[in-house]
N, C-alpha and C positions, 0 to 999 in steps of 0.2 A: 421612480422605479431608476435604479442604478444599471450600467451596463448599456450596451451599444442598442437604441433602439430603431427597429426598421418599422419602415410604413408601405404596404401593400394594399393593391386591392385584390382580391378573390375571384373567382370565375364569372361571379353575378354582379360585381362592380361594387362589392361594399369594401370599403376601407378598414384594415384592421394594422393596429400597431403592438409589437412583440419585442421580447428581446433574444435574439438568435444565441441559442445554446442554454437558455434559461439564465444567462448573466444577470446578475443582480435581482434575480425574481425569488420572492420569499415565498418559500412552499410550506413550513410550518417553524414551530419553535422547537428550540432544545435547551435543556440544561448541561450537556457535556464538555463541548466546547466553544469558544471564542477567539478569534481572528483580527486582528486590526490589521489588514495588510498595507496602511499607508506608513504606519508606526514601524512595521515589523514586530508586533507581539501576539502571541500564541498564549493560551489558558486551557489548561484542563478544567473545570469545573471551579473557575476562577483562580487558580494557582498558576504561576507563570511555570512555561516549560524549564527556564532556566533553575526554577527552585528544585523541581522534580529530577532533572537531570543530575544535579547536583546531589541529592538528598535521597531520592527514592530507589526503589528498585522496579523491574519491570512485574513482579509480583504484584507488588502494592500495588503501582500506578493501574494494573489492572483491575485489581479488587474497585480501587477508586472509582475508574471510570466505569465499571458495572452496578456497582452498588450507591455510588454517590456521597460517600463520606468516606473520609481517610481511616483506614482499620485502627483500632486497639490491638496491641501487642497478640492477644489471644485471637480476636478475630483473623490477623494475619495468619498466624502460625495454623489457626484449623483452614486457613485457605489454602496456603501453602502445601499441606498435609493431602487435601483433597485434590490441588492440581497433581501433585506426582500419583495420587491413586488413578488418574486419568490416561497418564503418559503413554500406556502400553494399547498398541492399536492392533486390533485383530489380525493375525496371518492371510486371512482373506483378502483382506485391503491390498496388501503388498503382493498376492499372487494377481489379482487384477494390473498390478503395475508392470509387473514381470511379464504379462501377456500384451501389453500396450506396443505400438511399434516401436523399435529403437530409434526413428528417428522423430517421435515426439516430444516437443518443446515441454521441458520441465513445468512451466505453468499449467500447459494443458493437462500432464498429467497431474499435476496437483488438482485441478479442477473436479477430473474424475475420482481420483482418491476419495477427496474431502465429501465428495456427492456419494460415495460408497457409503461414508461412516453411516450415514441414516439408515442404513437398511440393517445395520447392527445395532441400532438403538429399539429396545421392544417398545419404547413409550412416545417412537417418534411422533406419532400425531396426538398424542396428548398438549393441547396446546394451554396449560395452565401455566400460571405466572411461576410457580415454585420449578418445574419442569424445564422453561426456558431459561431460569438462571442456571440449573443445572447442566444444559446443554451446552449453555457458554462456557462454564467452567470444563466443560471435555473438551469442546472445539481449542481454547486458549492453549491447554496441555496437549492434546494431541498432535496439533499443527507441526512442531517442530519435528514431532517424531516422524511423521509423514514425509513432511519434507527433506528431511537427513536422510530417511530411507529411500526415497525417489534417487536423490542423488548418488547413492552407494551403488542401488540396483543399475543405474545407468552406467557406471563404472565397473560393472560385472561382479560386484562385491555384495555380500550379505548386509540387510539392514542390522546396526548395532542395537541393542536392549537400552534403554534410560538408564541412567543409574541414579539411585535415588538419593543418594548421598550428596548430590551435586545441585547448584540451583537451575532457574530456568534458561540462563544466558549459556552457562557454562555446559550445563547437559545438552544444549542445541549443538555447542561446538564439539564437544564429546562425541556426538553421533555422528556428527559430519566427517569428522577426522579420525575417529578411533584413539584420539591422545585427549588427556586432559589439559585444558588447558591452564595457561599461566593467568592468575589474580588480574592482573591486569588487562590482558586479555578478554577473560572473563566478565569485568566491568565493561569496559569499551563497548563489546556486543549488548551486554545490558542496559549500557545509556543509548545507543543505536536502535535496540528495541524500543525503549519510552519516547524516545522521540517522532518513531515513525508509528507510533499505537493509535493516534486517533489525530482528525484533521479537519473536523467540522463537514460539511454538505459536499465533499469531494465528488466523484464521479461515482466510485464503488461503494461509499456508502450510500447516497443516493440511491443506488441500484439495490441495494440489499433493503433498505426502507420501502423501495418501491414494491419488493416481490412482498416482504413481509405485509404490507398494506393488504392485499388481496386475503391476508390470512393463511398464507401457506405456511412452511414449515420453515424454522431456522436454517436446516441443512440446506434448503434450496435457495434460502436469501443470501449464505454466505456462500454458496456455490456459484452463484449470480454475481456477488460482488469479486471473486476471484476471476471471472471472466472480463468482467470490467477494468480491473488491475492490470492484468496482461498488457493491455493496449501500449505501447510504446510513449503516448501523450499524455500517459497517466504512472503508470508503476515500473514501466517498461524502461525509463529513462536512464535510470542509474546505470544498467550493462552499457548501454549503447556510449553512456560518459567514458567507462572504463577502454570501450574499443574506440574511441577518439583518442585518449591518453595514449593507449598503444600503438596506432597510428602515428602520431605525433612524434614519439620515441625518447624525446631529449627536451628540455626547456629551453636549448638554443634556437629551435625551429618552428616554437609555439607561435611566437608572435607572427611569422610570416604566413604560416599555415591558418592561422583564425583569421588574420587581414583579409586573407583569398578568400575563407568561406565567407565573411560579412559580405567583400565585392559580388560573389555570387548569391547573396540572398541565402545561404543556406542557413538551416538553425542550428544553432550551438547547443549542444544538450546540456542538461545541467542548468539551464540559464533562464529567467524570466519565470513568470506565475500568474496562473489566472488571479490570485489574488492578492500576492505580494507584490508593491511596489518599492520596496526597502529589501536590504538584506534578509533575508527568509533567516530566524532565529536559530533554526534549526542546523541551517549550514555552519554558522558561526561556530556552535557546539563541536560539530563534526569537524571541521578544519583543526580546530587544536587537537582533538584526537588523533587525525589523521596524521599531523605535523610529529607528535610524541609516538605514535607507531612507528613513522617511518625512522626517528632516530634510534628508537629502540632494535630494529630489526638491521639497520645501517645501511639501506637503502632510500634515502629521500627523491629519488626521480621523479616518482609519481604524484607526490607532494610537492616536488618542485615546479613538474610541470602544470598542476594544477593552480597554484600559484600565479605564473605567468599567466596562463590563461585570463584566470581572476582581473589579474593588471590591464591586460589589454581590453577586455570586456567592460570594465569600469569606466575605463579611460574612453571608448569609442561611443558604447551605447550606456553607460550611467545614467546618464542625463534624461534616457527614456524611462528610466524606473525598472532596466533589466539588471539583477544581481543573480547570484548563485543560488538556486534552491535546493533543498534537501538532498536530491540525487547527488548533485555535483560534488562533495567531499565525502560521500558515503560510499562513492565508487573506490577510491583508494584506499580508504577505511578498510572496506570488506577485503580488498585485495591484499593488504598487510596482514589480515586476520586469516591469510590462507584461503579464502573461499572462491569458490570457482566462479567465473564472471557469470555463466548461466544460471546460476542460484543466487543474484541478485534480486530479482523480482521476486521469487519465492520468500528470502527472507522478508521481504516487505510486508507480503501477506502473512507469515509468523506474527510478525508484532501486530498488523492494522485489523488482526480477529478481534482483538480485545476492544477496539472501537467500533467496528461492525456488532458484536454481538450487543455491546450497550447501547448502540442507536436501534436495534432488531426491538429488543427490550421496551425501551423508551417509545418506540412507535406506536407498540402492543397496547400501551397504559393507555393511549387517548388518540386510539386510530380513526382515520377516516383513510379509504381508499385514495392514490394518487389518479388523479385522472384529467391532464391539462387537454387543451384544444390545439387543433393544428389550425391552418389555413389553406383552403383549398386552391391551389391555381392551377388544375387540370381544366379538360374542356367543358363549357357551361352545360352542353349537351351534346350528344350523340345518339343514333340510331343503331340498335342491333343489324348487322349485317350479315346472313346466313352464309354457311361456310361454302356453298357451291358460288357465291358473288363476290367472293374475296379477291383480289388481284394481289400479286406481289407488290410490293413496294419497292 
């Protein structure tokens, strides 16, 4: 068993060994994703992420993750048409969003809105495999519409209807900003979605599989995954990366600030990963796109700060296997695309829904409910004390 093994005695003196946080524990098998953290390799169903980023689209990658094979031209065309037919979201869903507190975080609003989609699915309790695939396609298509609508409503604007002439990534940027993106911006967004679409048994994916293992419904599983992704130790990191870049402000201040943070033992967001002990392959790809976008918009400040931080971190802690992860360069990349910082984690969800739903379907094909054990460290024995005999401690 890999990971940090702890040994403890329970309340009754029995010795137990366990891996904190389930690190290194194998819970089940999968055919969806393979990661070699030591070598910095990531593959979706055997295809290296670099090949998918160069040659594929998010639509094709989603089909591949969900159905297990690269689609033919006809299969891909049919899949794209189905996705476009599922993009529209019931007005009642946006009414729910409008009635949420203005102070609500975008990820909290997304969690509520996606959960509500289940109420508009007349076959939500049909647990046939065919229906699960249909729900997966519906969720993949609807996530961008919901996320973009949330951001528009938060700004006091009306949601923008999907444009059937645009691809998945381009349409998402259009619904966010109200303008058709350039072909290059759309391709950058497309690649970013591909890179975030799947990553093995991360916390949110495992959450989705645990929920569906009880034979709950897909909407519940995906809603739970959103709740898990919301945490800053998982999907919320890229937002905090951008805020760190803003705090630093210029590349010539980066080294001093990062060194001080390291002396204070502060966590440098966007560095280190539970799996990778080498450069995250996704970070390498996003770094290149961030540089090109910076040059195109004529503002290299955020990229320059990021590169300086990378240089300092690799010099100071690279020997510990701490390198940039997918969140680090996605922060500046999204900023150059004109995306507001609070939307960074919802974008992660817009992408990762393909992986979540693929895992939900895979779990159901060979299901066994997850039921791990814990070690009890509480009192070995206590007697109940009647209320009138208790004293204040």
